[in-house]
C-alpha positions as CSV (number, residue, x, y, z in Angstrom):
1,M,0.0,0.2,0.0
2,S,1.1,3.1,-0.8
3,S,0.3,5.1,2.4
4,E,-0.5,3.8,6.2
5,P,-4.3,4.9,7.3
6,T,-5.0,7.3,9.9
7,L,-7.9,7.0,12.2
8,G,-9.4,9.9,13.0
9,P,-10.6,10.7,16.7
10,V,-13.8,9.4,16.4
11,E,-14.6,6.9,13.4
12,H,-17.6,4.8,12.7
13,A,-18.0,1.5,11.1
14,D,-20.6,-1.6,11.0
15,V,-17.9,-4.0,12.9
16,V,-14.7,-2.9,14.8
17,V,-12.8,-6.4,15.2
18,V,-10.0,-6.2,17.9
19,G,-6.8,-7.8,16.5
20,A,-5.7,-9.5,13.5
21,G,-4.4,-12.5,14.6
22,P,-6.2,-15.8,12.2
23,G,-9.1,-15.3,14.4
24,G,-9.7,-11.9,13.6
25,A,-8.2,-11.3,10.6
26,A,-10.7,-14.4,9.1
27,A,-14.1,-12.7,10.6
28,A,-12.6,-9.2,8.8
29,A,-12.3,-11.0,5.6
30,H,-15.6,-12.9,5.9
31,L,-17.7,-9.4,7.1
32,A,-15.9,-7.3,4.5
33,A,-17.0,-9.9,1.8
34,R,-20.5,-9.3,2.9
35,G,-20.4,-5.7,2.4
36,Y,-19.8,-4.6,5.6
37,D,-17.7,-1.5,6.8
38,V,-15.3,-3.0,9.2
39,I,-12.2,-1.6,10.9
40,V,-9.5,-3.6,12.5
41,L,-7.1,-2.4,15.3
42,E,-3.9,-4.8,15.3
43,K,-1.5,-3.5,18.7
44,D,1.5,-4.9,16.8
45,R,3.2,-4.1,13.1
46,F,3.1,-6.7,10.0
47,P,5.2,-8.7,9.8
48,R,5.2,-9.6,13.8
49,D,5.5,-13.3,15.4
50,K,3.6,-14.9,17.7
51,V,4.7,-18.4,19.4
52,C,2.9,-21.1,17.9
53,G,4.3,-24.9,16.1
54,D,3.3,-23.1,12.9
55,G,1.3,-26.5,12.0
56,L,-1.7,-25.9,10.3
57,T,-4.2,-29.0,10.4
58,P,-6.7,-29.5,7.9
59,R,-9.1,-27.9,9.7
60,V,-7.2,-24.4,9.0
61,V,-6.6,-25.9,5.5
62,K,-10.0,-26.1,5.0
63,E,-10.8,-22.8,6.0
64,L,-7.9,-21.1,3.9
65,L,-9.2,-23.1,1.2
66,D,-12.8,-21.4,1.9
67,L,-11.3,-17.7,2.0
68,G,-10.2,-18.3,-1.3
69,L,-6.2,-18.7,-0.3
70,T,-5.4,-21.8,-2.3
71,D,-2.2,-21.6,-3.6
72,E,-1.3,-20.8,0.2
73,A,-3.2,-24.0,1.3
74,N,-1.2,-25.9,-1.4
75,G,1.7,-24.9,-0.6
76,R,2.4,-23.0,-4.2
77,V,3.6,-19.9,-2.6
78,D,7.0,-19.1,-0.7
79,G,7.0,-19.6,2.9
80,W,4.6,-22.6,2.9
81,A,4.8,-26.3,3.0
82,T,2.3,-29.0,2.9
83,Q,2.8,-32.4,4.7
84,R,1.3,-35.9,4.4
85,G,0.3,-36.5,8.2
86,L,2.1,-36.6,11.6
87,R,4.8,-39.3,12.5
88,I,4.1,-39.8,16.4
89,H,7.0,-41.0,18.8
90,G,6.1,-42.9,22.1
91,G,7.2,-45.1,24.1
92,T,9.8,-47.3,22.0
93,T,7.3,-46.7,19.0
94,A,7.5,-44.2,15.7
95,M,4.5,-44.8,13.5
96,E,3.5,-42.5,10.6
97,L,-0.1,-41.8,10.7
98,P,-1.4,-39.5,7.0
99,W,-4.2,-37.2,7.6
100,P,-7.4,-39.0,7.2
101,E,-9.3,-39.1,4.2
102,L,-12.4,-37.9,4.8
103,D,-15.4,-36.3,3.0
104,D,-15.9,-33.0,5.1
105,W,-11.8,-32.3,5.5
106,P,-9.0,-31.7,3.2
107,G,-6.0,-34.8,3.0
108,W,-3.5,-32.7,3.8
109,G,-1.6,-30.3,6.4
110,A,0.5,-27.3,6.1
111,T,3.1,-25.2,8.1
112,A,3.9,-21.6,7.7
113,T,5.8,-19.6,10.3
114,R,3.5,-17.0,12.0
115,K,4.8,-14.2,10.6
116,V,3.8,-15.6,7.2
117,F,0.8,-16.8,8.2
118,D,-1.2,-13.8,10.1
119,E,0.5,-11.0,7.5
120,T,-1.4,-13.2,4.9
121,L,-4.9,-13.2,6.0
122,A,-4.6,-9.5,7.4
123,R,-3.8,-8.4,3.2
124,H,-6.4,-10.6,2.4
125,A,-8.9,-9.0,4.8
126,Q,-7.6,-5.9,3.3
127,S,-8.3,-7.1,-0.1
128,R,-11.4,-7.6,0.5
129,G,-12.5,-4.1,2.0
130,A,-11.7,-4.4,5.7
131,E,-9.5,-1.2,6.9
132,L,-6.6,-2.4,8.7
133,F,-5.1,-0.2,11.5
134,E,-1.7,-1.4,12.6
135,G,0.1,-0.1,16.0
136,V,-3.3,0.8,17.7
137,A,-4.0,-1.0,20.6
138,A,-7.6,-1.3,21.8
139,T,-7.6,0.0,25.7
140,G,-11.6,-0.8,26.1
141,P,-15.3,-0.9,24.9
142,V,-16.9,2.3,24.3
143,W,-20.5,2.1,26.3
144,R,-23.7,3.1,24.8
145,D,-25.1,4.6,27.9
146,Q,-24.0,4.3,31.9
147,T,-25.7,1.1,32.6
148,E,-23.2,-0.9,30.1
149,S,-25.8,-2.9,28.7
150,R,-24.8,-2.2,24.9
151,V,-21.5,-1.9,23.3
152,A,-20.8,1.2,21.2
153,G,-17.6,0.5,20.1
154,V,-13.6,0.7,21.7
155,S,-11.4,3.2,22.6
156,W,-8.1,3.0,21.0
157,R,-4.4,4.3,21.8
158,D,-1.4,4.5,18.9
159,G,2.3,4.2,19.4
160,D,2.7,8.1,19.2
161,G,0.1,8.0,22.1
162,R,-2.8,9.4,20.4
163,E,-6.7,8.5,21.7
164,G,-9.4,8.1,20.1
165,Q,-12.4,5.8,19.3
166,V,-14.5,3.4,16.9
167,R,-17.8,3.3,17.2
168,A,-19.5,0.3,16.5
169,P,-22.4,-1.8,17.3
170,V,-20.8,-5.0,17.4
171,V,-17.0,-6.0,18.0
172,V,-15.3,-9.0,17.4
173,A,-12.4,-9.7,20.4
174,A,-10.0,-11.5,18.8
175,D,-7.0,-10.1,21.1
176,G,-5.4,-13.0,22.6
177,A,-5.4,-14.8,26.1
178,G,-4.2,-11.4,27.8
179,G,-6.3,-9.1,25.8
180,P,-8.0,-6.6,27.6
181,L,-11.7,-6.7,26.2
182,A,-12.5,-9.7,28.4
183,K,-11.1,-8.7,31.3
184,H,-13.3,-5.1,31.1
185,L,-16.6,-7.1,30.5
186,G,-15.9,-8.6,33.4
187,S,-15.1,-12.2,32.1
188,P,-13.0,-14.4,34.4
189,R,-10.8,-17.0,33.3
190,R,-12.3,-20.3,34.0
191,S,-9.9,-22.1,36.5
192,E,-11.3,-25.9,36.5
193,R,-10.6,-25.4,32.1
194,P,-6.9,-26.5,31.4
195,M,-4.0,-24.4,30.3
196,A,-0.7,-24.9,28.9
197,V,2.7,-23.3,28.3
198,A,4.6,-23.5,25.0
199,A,8.1,-23.1,24.1
200,R,9.7,-23.0,20.9
201,T,12.6,-22.0,18.9
202,Y,13.8,-22.3,15.5
203,Y,16.6,-24.2,14.1
204,R,18.8,-24.7,10.6
205,S,18.0,-28.6,9.7
206,P,18.7,-31.1,6.8
207,R,14.8,-32.4,7.6
208,A,12.9,-29.1,7.0
209,D,11.9,-30.8,3.9
210,D,10.1,-33.8,5.9
211,D,6.5,-34.6,4.2
212,W,5.8,-35.3,8.1
213,I,5.3,-33.0,11.0
214,S,7.0,-35.0,14.3
215,S,4.6,-35.1,17.8
216,F,6.5,-36.6,20.5
217,L,4.5,-37.7,23.4
218,D,7.3,-39.0,26.1
219,L,8.9,-35.7,27.3
220,T,11.9,-35.9,30.1
221,D,13.5,-33.3,31.5
222,A,18.0,-33.4,31.7
223,Q,17.4,-36.1,34.3
224,G,15.5,-38.1,32.2
225,N,11.8,-37.4,34.5
226,L,8.8,-38.0,32.6
227,L,6.6,-34.5,32.3
228,S,3.2,-34.5,31.3
229,G,3.6,-32.8,27.9
230,Y,4.2,-33.2,24.2
231,G,6.9,-31.9,22.1
232,W,7.0,-31.1,18.1
233,V,9.1,-30.8,15.3
234,F,7.6,-29.1,11.9
235,P,9.2,-28.4,8.9
236,L,9.2,-25.1,7.3
237,D,9.5,-24.0,3.6
238,D,12.7,-21.5,4.4
239,G,15.2,-24.8,5.5
240,T,14.4,-24.4,9.1
241,I,12.9,-26.5,11.7
242,N,9.9,-25.4,14.3
243,V,10.8,-27.1,17.6
244,G,8.7,-26.6,20.5
245,L,7.0,-28.1,23.6
246,G,4.0,-27.9,25.6
247,L,3.3,-28.4,29.3
248,L,-0.1,-28.5,30.6
249,S,-1.5,-27.2,33.6
250,T,-2.6,-30.5,35.1
251,S,1.3,-31.2,35.9
252,K,3.3,-30.7,38.9
253,E,5.8,-29.2,37.0
254,F,4.0,-26.5,35.5
255,R,5.0,-23.4,37.6
256,S,8.0,-24.5,38.4
257,V,9.8,-25.7,34.9
258,S,12.3,-23.3,32.8
259,Y,10.5,-23.9,29.9
260,R,13.7,-22.0,28.5
261,K,16.3,-24.9,29.7
262,L,14.0,-27.9,29.2
263,L,13.3,-27.1,25.5
264,S,17.3,-26.7,25.1
265,S,17.6,-29.9,26.8
266,W,15.2,-31.9,24.8
267,A,16.3,-30.7,21.4
268,T,19.7,-31.4,22.3
269,G,18.6,-35.1,22.7
270,L,17.3,-34.9,18.9
271,A,20.4,-33.4,17.2
272,D,21.3,-36.7,15.6
273,E,18.2,-36.7,13.7
274,F,17.1,-33.4,13.1
275,G,20.4,-31.7,13.5
276,T,18.8,-29.2,16.7
277,T,22.2,-28.0,17.9
278,E,23.2,-24.8,19.3
279,A,25.2,-23.9,16.2
280,N,21.5,-24.8,14.1
281,R,19.5,-22.6,16.4
282,T,18.2,-19.4,14.4
283,D,16.0,-18.0,17.0
284,R,15.6,-17.8,20.8
285,V,13.5,-19.3,23.0
286,R,10.2,-17.8,23.4
287,S,7.4,-18.9,25.2
288,G,3.7,-18.0,26.0
289,P,0.4,-19.3,27.2
290,I,-2.2,-21.8,25.8
291,P,-6.0,-21.0,26.7
292,M,-7.8,-24.4,26.2
293,G,-11.5,-25.5,26.4
294,F,-13.5,-22.3,26.4
295,N,-11.6,-20.8,29.3
296,R,-13.8,-17.6,29.1
297,T,-17.3,-17.5,29.0
298,P,-20.0,-16.5,27.7
299,L,-18.4,-16.0,24.5
300,H,-21.1,-13.2,23.6
301,Q,-21.6,-10.7,25.6
302,R,-23.4,-7.2,25.2
303,G,-22.5,-7.3,22.0
304,V,-19.0,-8.6,21.9
305,L,-17.9,-11.7,20.3
306,L,-14.5,-13.6,22.0
307,V,-13.0,-15.3,19.0
308,G,-10.0,-17.8,19.0
309,D,-7.8,-17.3,22.5
310,S,-9.8,-14.7,23.8
311,G,-12.4,-17.0,24.9
312,G,-9.8,-20.0,25.1
313,M,-10.8,-22.1,22.1
314,V,-7.8,-24.4,21.9
315,N,-8.1,-28.0,21.6
316,P,-7.2,-29.4,24.8
317,F,-6.0,-32.9,23.2
318,N,-3.6,-31.4,21.3
319,G,-2.6,-27.6,21.8
320,E,-4.1,-26.2,18.2
321,G,-5.8,-23.1,17.9
322,I,-5.5,-21.9,14.7
323,S,-8.6,-23.7,13.1
324,Y,-11.0,-23.0,16.3
325,A,-10.0,-19.4,15.9
326,M,-10.8,-19.4,12.3
327,E,-13.8,-21.1,12.6
328,A,-15.5,-19.7,14.8
329,A,-14.5,-16.5,12.7
330,A,-16.5,-17.3,10.0
331,L,-19.2,-18.3,12.4
332,A,-19.4,-15.1,14.1
333,A,-19.7,-13.5,10.3
334,D,-22.7,-15.6,10.0
335,V,-24.2,-14.6,13.8
336,I,-23.3,-10.9,12.8
337,D,-24.9,-10.9,9.3
338,G,-28.3,-12.3,11.0
339,A,-28.1,-10.1,13.6
340,M,-27.8,-6.9,11.4
341,A,-30.6,-7.7,9.5
342,T,-33.3,-8.3,12.9
343,K,-31.2,-5.3,14.7
344,R,-31.9,-7.4,18.0
345,T,-28.4,-8.0,20.0
346,S,-29.7,-10.8,21.8
347,D,-29.5,-12.4,18.2
348,L,-25.8,-12.6,19.0
349,D,-26.3,-14.9,21.8
350,R,-26.4,-17.7,19.2
351,Y,-22.9,-17.5,18.6
352,D,-22.2,-19.1,22.3
353,Q,-24.9,-21.8,21.7
354,L,-23.8,-22.6,18.6
355,L,-20.2,-23.0,19.4
356,R,-21.0,-25.0,22.4
357,Q,-23.1,-27.0,20.2
358,R,-20.1,-27.7,18.2
359,W,-17.1,-28.1,20.4
360,G,-18.7,-28.2,23.9
361,G,-18.5,-32.3,24.2
362,Y,-15.4,-32.6,22.5
363,Y,-14.0,-29.9,24.5
364,T,-15.0,-32.0,28.1
365,L,-13.7,-35.1,26.4
366,G,-10.4,-33.0,26.2
367,K,-10.5,-31.7,30.1
368,V,-10.9,-35.4,30.9
369,F,-7.7,-36.1,28.9
370,A,-5.5,-33.3,30.4
371,E,-6.6,-33.8,34.1
372,L,-5.4,-37.9,32.9
373,V,-1.9,-37.1,31.3
374,G,-1.2,-34.5,33.7
375,N,0.2,-37.8,35.8
376,P,2.9,-38.7,33.6
377,Q,2.8,-42.1,34.1
378,V,-0.6,-42.1,32.8
379,M,0.9,-41.1,29.5
380,H,3.8,-43.4,29.6
381,I,1.5,-46.2,30.2
382,C,-0.7,-45.3,27.3
383,T,2.5,-45.2,24.7
384,T,4.0,-48.2,26.1
385,Y,1.4,-50.7,25.4
386,G,-1.2,-48.6,22.8
387,M,1.6,-47.4,20.3
388,P,2.3,-50.6,19.2
389,Y,-1.5,-51.0,17.8
390,R,-1.7,-49.1,14.8
391,P,-5.8,-49.5,14.6
392,L,-5.9,-48.1,18.1
393,M,-3.5,-44.9,17.5
394,E,-5.7,-44.2,14.1
395,L,-8.9,-43.7,16.3
396,V,-6.7,-41.8,18.5
397,F,-5.5,-40.0,16.2
398,K,-9.0,-39.1,14.9
399,L,-9.9,-38.0,18.1
400,M,-6.8,-36.0,18.8
401,A,-6.7,-34.1,15.4
402,H,-10.6,-33.4,15.8
403,L,-11.1,-34.9,12.3
404,T,-14.2,-37.0,11.4
405,D,-16.8,-36.8,9.0
406,R,-20.3,-35.7,10.5
407,S,-22.3,-38.6,8.6
408,P,-19.6,-41.2,8.8
409,S,-19.2,-44.4,7.1
410,D,-16.1,-45.4,9.1
411,T,-16.5,-47.2,12.5
412,K,-13.6,-44.8,14.4
413,D,-15.6,-41.8,13.1
414,V,-18.6,-43.1,14.6
415,I,-17.0,-43.8,17.7
416,V,-15.3,-40.5,18.1
417,N,-18.8,-38.4,17.2
418,T,-20.7,-40.5,19.7
419,L,-18.4,-39.7,22.3
420,Q,-18.5,-35.9,21.9
421,R,-22.3,-36.1,21.3
422,L,-22.6,-37.6,24.9
423,A,-20.0,-35.8,26.8
424,P,-21.9,-33.0,28.6
425,A,-21.0,-29.4,26.7
426,A,-18.4,-27.6,28.2
């Protein structure tokens, strides 16, 4: 773009989106494509980084395809790569599990760094007509009246200290796990829902062209003690690999461990296979929180819809949140479109209801899973005795990746769908 747009003291829009990560950018793209005036506020400037594994499951690939980002989804653009499936390591077993061939989901996954991925989606939203303002942080909601019964937009501050407001009848809060809007609304974190912390860094590696992403279910510290976490190695298009690990809040080590030291120690043990030496490391170790299983509710309140990490939408089974942010964004656009037609704020409540119907039972299963593997011996027993049996691991893979057909003919899909239907909604 030839010149950067500037916000006036008071701007007006149909919808203001706070945060231009995957959820915010996707919501803006969907809404702008429907003809709405959308303003997006992003506190950082692109390209900007985020702690993440950089892995894009078939659920993410589907959202990219739905947005028209076909070349990116197929790895035909610099910075994007595709993979056949997951190489899972547990106990003494390593097994390659292709992404399932399904009617409802693509049969491949992809990888892209968050610097590439997030900016691609944000620029795509701009190309559809959304106005993006970078380096502008939302500071809180603007209320319609003193009763604070209905949002009327958000206040903002930029890097030069300028302040103002964007007035809009609907706000999409996609401002991350530590975002201010949910806190201003009085939506506390639900302590009974799982949390995790992830740490990751990058290495130059001869395995950067791997057709498989790798997951490690047995995680140990420098003394060989089992930890209730998981590790990953994801190949990227630029000759590097993303190497990281996550620890669940159900682990006794959750608050005491040094994530930087743990990751460095664990990566050193992979050096023979992946080249993860200190000489090959290209970035510092960074860590960040992973809010899981709807850990902030309600997901709609007084005209503000929570999307992605702001609503704790990460999958408790595998720590993946991009697909859920993007799927929630598409649903938010549908619900907002309907509420704009009726001009009833109460119609936005459908967003919360539909998301709980869609994922609530599955997230409840994930909460049980997180509690079980909080004891690393449980995970060790499961991997030692379960990993050698391929049909069982294919079932577990579908469950953990949340990949089944809605109208299945496969027995494994029927089992997973039945489990999440019977589980009470989170």
